[in-house]
N, C-alpha and C positions, 0 to 999 in steps of 0.2 A: 119842688115850689117853695117859696117865704111860707114861717112863718108867723107868730107874737107869741109865746109862751114863756109862764115864768117859768125856774131854777132852783135849781137848790143844790148850792155844788158838793159832793159829796168830797172827792180826790183830786187834785191837781203833779203831774209829773214831772217835770222840763223833758222840752225834746229839744234837736238839738242845738246849736247858738242861743237860738232869740226865744223861740215856739215855746207853748206849752202844749201836756193833751191833758184835757179836764173830763174827769166824769160827772153827768150829773142829772140827777131824781128831778122830769118835766112836767109840768102838767099836764100837755097833752099827749106825749111820747112817754113817757114813763121814768128809765134808763138806760141814757144817751149818753156818748163819748163825741167828743169836740174837740180837731185839732186846731189853737189858738198861734198866728205866723205874729212875728212879731213883737209877741206879747211883752216878752224880759227885753226891749229893746230902752236903750236910756230916751229916746226920744215916741214914746211908745204913748200917744194919747192919756190921761188921766191914769198914766202909769193900769197898762190895766194888769197885771200880774198879782200887784193886791186885789183889785176884782175878785178871784177866783178862789178865794184864799172858801179852807172847805167850812163850811156852815149857810155864808154869802149865800142873798134871795137872792134872785135877779130877776129883771125886763127881760127877753131876749125877743132879738128879728133870724133865724136860725133856715136854715136851705135843710132841706130836708125831705130824705128818697130810704125807703124801707128798705132798699136793694144794696145798702150801703151798711159797714160796721161805723163811716169818721163820717162823725158829720161837720158844715160848718156854720159860722155862727156867722151875720150881719151884722147885727148894732146889737147893742151890749149898756144895759147900765143897772140900780140898784132898782130893786123893788124896793127891799127894806134896809135902813141907814142905820146897822142898829149903834144903839151908846155907848155895849160895854160888854158882848159877847165877845168883840178884833180885840178888847183890848185889855180886859180882865181879865186873868190867871185861870179864877175857879172859872171863873164860867164856861172860857175861852175851854176847858178841858174839857165840862161840860157834857157842851154842844159835838167835839170832836168823838169824845161817848158816842154821842145821840147817831151823828151822819155814819161814822165806822159801823154801829147796830146796825143802820135800814142797810147799809149798802151792801150785807152779809147778806143778807136775807134777800135779798134782791133778785132773781135769777133769770129773768126774761122781761127783754122791753118793754110791755104791756102797760095801755094806760092806767091810771085807776085813780081819780081825779080824789075822790074822799081818803088817801093815801097822804095824798099830797100834801092837802087845804090839815090834814092830823099835824103833821110835818111841822108844814109855814105854823101854823101857829102855834105851836109850843116851843117852837126856837126863839117866833115873836115874844112869847110869853115870858122864858126865860132870859132874854133881854128885861126888862126892869123888873127880873119877880127883884126882894130881900135874899139875902147868900143864905137865910138859914133853910127857905120855903125852896131857893135853887137843889141846894144838894139833895133833893128828895129824887127833884126831876129823873135824872133817870134809872128812878123802882119803877114812877110812875110811866114812861117813857113804854121803859125795855119791858113790862105786860102790856100795855092796852094795843102795843102793836104788833104783838103774837096776835090779836083780834083778825085783822087785816091775810094771815096766812095762812088760815085753818085751824090754828092749832091754842083756839083761847080758854084760859083756867074755868070754870063756872064757879064761880061762890059766891050763887044766891042762896044761899038754905046756913053759911057760916056766919053763925052771931060767938060761937065757945075754942077758946083752945083746944080743945079736945084731937084736935082733924091733928092728919098726917094731911104732907103736898106731893101728891104722889110724882114726880115730873115724868117718867116714860107714860103715865097715863094721860098726864091734866088734868089729873080732881083730885079731890080732897076724900079723904076717908078714913073710916073707924078704928084704922087698923096699921103699925108701922108694916110699911108692904118690906117682902123679904129681896125685895133686892137696894145697894144704897144710892141709888138716886131718890132723894124724897127729900122734903123740910120740917124740922121737930116742929110739933100745932105750937109754940108761942109766935118762932116765924111765919110756918104758914097762919097762922090768924092772919100779924100786920100782913100779909100776902094779900087776904081777906080783903080786907080796910081795904086797903088798893086798889083792889080791882075793882072796886061799889064808887070810890072816884070814879066820876066821870070831866072831872077838868083839873086843868092843874095849882087854880087856886082853894082847892079844899086842902093839901095837900099841908097846908100850915094845921092842920086841926092834929099831924105826922108828930110827934117829939118820939125822932129818932135818937143814939150816940151814932157813934164811928164805929166800932163794930160793929153793928145789925146791919151797917147798911155795909159796910165791908160783904159781911159773909151774905145777908138777901145778893148782892150783882152778883161773887162765883157763887148759889146757887137756878139764881137766872141765867147764865151765862149756860150753867151743867144744860137746865130747861132747852136753850136753843139749839146747843150743840146736840141735843138727844132726835130736834123735830125740823132741824139743815140739815139736808146731805154735806161733806165738807164744812161745816163750819169752820171749824178749826179753832182759835182762840180771839180775843178780842184783845190788839199790841194797846188799846189805851185803858183800861181798865187798869192796869198794875197803874199807872201814871194817875189819870182815875182818883184811887185809893191811899193813895201815896200826897194827893194835893184835898183830897177834905179830911183826911188823918193827922 
């Protein structure tokens, strides 16, 4: 059957002489893989390959069959055309980090419209934000994405720099854990403040230097690795740290 759905491009791989295999997170079907024939030919209408860059938000008409691992796209166009993300080095790197993190957390092709709208909204907001605010988007996204996968950190009662963050338990604790997977009180308090922010525009209140951002992102990667099986290492994180540095 043919369905209309939005999709966020997570990854593309060249296939054969002219085709692409595209992984997208869709509004209707969750994580899906599509084969795009003829996307890389000089005659392809509107330069199809450019449309399937990671982080692109698309409107698609797709052929969908639950019994197939790879689907096909009938028609495709921009759902939101970025002004900056695909051309600005810093914002593009932030967007690539976010879509890689999303891709690494998704294990099943299950629909989750709330997750899709969260990701769509933060990418659209990233496109227009000032760079000093955009620099904190990876922190915000990393923490709030976990809400959708069952390992949310509760920061409700954290108002002082006196708690450690136990990454194994996903909880703030009064005493230093006996294992090495924790965040010290200063950075734990920043994490608690980030968790209390509900929309990216609140990030303007947060004043962080480059080293703090790097340290926090490394700890958040460690947190995901502890809670997501076979999470591995983020390929975009070293590049992001370099760009934001």
